[in-house]
BALOBA-1460 file (C-alpha; in Angstrom, 3 decimals):
// residues 80
<rec num="1" residu="x" x="-36.473" y="-17.594" z="39.567"/>
<rec num="2" residu="x" x="-34.647" y="-18.480" z="36.388"/>
<rec num="3" residu="x" x="-37.915" y="-18.224" z="34.373"/>
<rec num="4" residu="x" x="-38.473" y="-14.709" z="35.721"/>
<rec num="5" residu="x" x="-35.009" y="-13.620" z="34.520"/>
<rec num="6" residu="x" x="-35.713" y="-14.993" z="31.039"/>
<rec num="7" residu="x" x="-39.043" y="-13.149" z="30.848"/>
<rec num="8" residu="x" x="-37.434" y="-9.867" z="31.993"/>
<rec num="9" residu="x" x="-34.648" y="-10.223" z="29.409"/>
<rec num="10" residu="x" x="-37.196" y="-10.952" z="26.651"/>
<rec num="11" residu="x" x="-39.276" y="-7.920" z="27.619"/>
<rec num="12" residu="x" x="-36.201" y="-5.684" z="27.593"/>
<rec num="13" residu="x" x="-35.160" y="-7.039" z="24.185"/>
<rec num="14" residu="x" x="-38.678" y="-6.492" z="22.849"/>
<rec num="15" residu="x" x="-38.698" y="-2.875" z="24.044"/>
<rec num="16" residu="x" x="-35.251" y="-2.263" z="22.546"/>
<rec num="17" residu="x" x="-36.307" y="-3.883" z="19.262"/>
<rec num="18" residu="x" x="-39.480" y="-1.812" z="19.078"/>
<rec num="19" residu="x" x="-37.524" y="1.370" z="19.811"/>
<rec num="20" residu="x" x="-34.945" y="0.540" z="17.133"/>
<rec num="21" residu="x" x="-37.684" y="-0.169" z="14.584"/>
<rec num="22" residu="x" x="-39.413" y="3.123" z="15.417"/>
<rec num="23" residu="x" x="-36.213" y="5.086" z="14.777"/>
<rec num="24" residu="x" x="-34.723" y="3.085" z="11.923"/>
<rec num="25" residu="x" x="-37.746" y="1.517" z="10.230"/>
<rec num="26" residu="x" x="-39.542" y="2.934" z="7.212"/>
<rec num="27" residu="x" x="-42.467" y="4.565" z="8.983"/>
<rec num="28" residu="x" x="-42.726" y="7.735" z="6.893"/>
<rec num="29" residu="x" x="-46.095" y="8.732" z="5.486"/>
<rec num="30" residu="x" x="-46.828" y="7.795" z="1.893"/>
<rec num="31" residu="x" x="-47.350" y="11.004" z="-0.003"/>
<rec num="32" residu="x" x="-48.921" y="11.397" z="-3.397"/>
<rec num="33" residu="x" x="-50.484" y="14.246" z="-5.288"/>
<rec num="34" residu="x" x="-54.250" y="14.066" z="-5.571"/>
<rec num="35" residu="x" x="-56.289" y="16.212" z="-7.914"/>
<rec num="36" residu="x" x="-60.054" y="16.264" z="-8.023"/>
<rec num="37" residu="x" x="-62.106" y="18.690" z="-10.043"/>
<rec num="38" residu="x" x="-64.845" y="20.551" z="-8.237"/>
<rec num="39" residu="x" x="-67.823" y="21.565" z="-10.362"/>
<rec num="40" residu="x" x="-68.883" y="25.150" z="-9.716"/>
<rec num="41" residu="x" x="-72.374" y="26.241" z="-10.640"/>
<rec num="42" residu="x" x="-71.546" y="29.928" z="-11.005"/>
<rec num="43" residu="x" x="-74.018" y="30.777" z="-13.758"/>
<rec num="44" residu="x" x="-77.125" y="29.387" z="-12.068"/>
<rec num="45" residu="x" x="-80.234" y="31.247" z="-13.215"/>
<rec num="46" residu="x" x="-82.406" y="32.899" z="-10.591"/>
<rec num="47" residu="x" x="-85.697" y="31.068" z="-10.116"/>
<rec num="48" residu="x" x="-88.691" y="32.836" z="-11.617"/>
<rec num="49" residu="x" x="-91.247" y="30.502" z="-10.047"/>
<rec num="50" residu="x" x="-92.439" y="30.853" z="-6.440"/>
<rec num="51" residu="x" x="-91.129" y="28.438" z="-3.806"/>
<rec num="52" residu="x" x="-92.916" y="25.113" z="-3.591"/>
<rec num="53" residu="x" x="-96.094" y="25.125" z="-1.535"/>
<rec num="54" residu="x" x="-96.814" y="28.843" z="-1.851"/>
<rec num="55" residu="x" x="-99.546" y="30.325" z="-3.957"/>
<rec num="56" residu="x" x="-98.661" y="33.371" z="-6.120"/>
<rec num="57" residu="x" x="-100.022" y="35.982" z="-3.642"/>
<rec num="58" residu="x" x="-98.067" y="34.424" z="-0.759"/>
<rec num="59" residu="x" x="-94.962" y="34.151" z="-2.906"/>
<rec num="60" residu="x" x="-95.071" y="37.908" z="-3.565"/>
<rec num="61" residu="x" x="-94.774" y="38.543" z="0.197"/>
<rec num="62" residu="x" x="-91.624" y="36.419" z="0.589"/>
<rec num="63" residu="x" x="-88.562" y="38.658" z="0.726"/>
<rec num="64" residu="x" x="-85.100" y="37.327" z="0.006"/>
<rec num="65" residu="x" x="-82.683" y="37.317" z="2.922"/>
<rec num="66" residu="x" x="-80.069" y="40.038" z="2.845"/>
<rec num="67" residu="x" x="-76.719" y="40.331" z="4.537"/>
<rec num="68" residu="x" x="-78.098" y="42.933" z="6.940"/>
<rec num="69" residu="x" x="-80.864" y="40.570" z="8.042"/>
<rec num="70" residu="x" x="-78.351" y="37.801" z="8.677"/>
<rec num="71" residu="x" x="-76.183" y="40.122" z="10.777"/>
<rec num="72" residu="x" x="-79.209" y="41.255" z="12.777"/>
<rec num="73" residu="x" x="-79.756" y="37.701" z="14.045"/>
<rec num="74" residu="x" x="-82.282" y="36.477" z="11.486"/>
<rec num="75" residu="x" x="-80.492" y="33.111" z="11.306"/>
<rec num="76" residu="x" x="-81.689" y="30.852" z="14.130"/>
<rec num="77" residu="x" x="-78.587" y="28.652" z="13.795"/>
<rec num="78" residu="x" x="-76.113" y="31.488" z="14.204"/>
<rec num="79" residu="x" x="-73.641" y="30.604" z="16.957"/>
<rec num="80" residu="x" x="-71.671" y="33.850" z="16.993"/>
């Protein structure tokens, strides 16, 4: 019975110690400024060659996608 009282007291002290550390300890997040440059390829030239795997007559039939086509459901992965 005496061993049980010692274990209960130790558990209570451990809980109180953990609570005190949580409130009084230095547990704030470490903050620092991070800067990373992002390369933007704004001036990319438009390709003048047909897409790979297409012969010139087939490449002439390929039409670029427009915003209207995307809104009409042309994108198979559209989840909206």
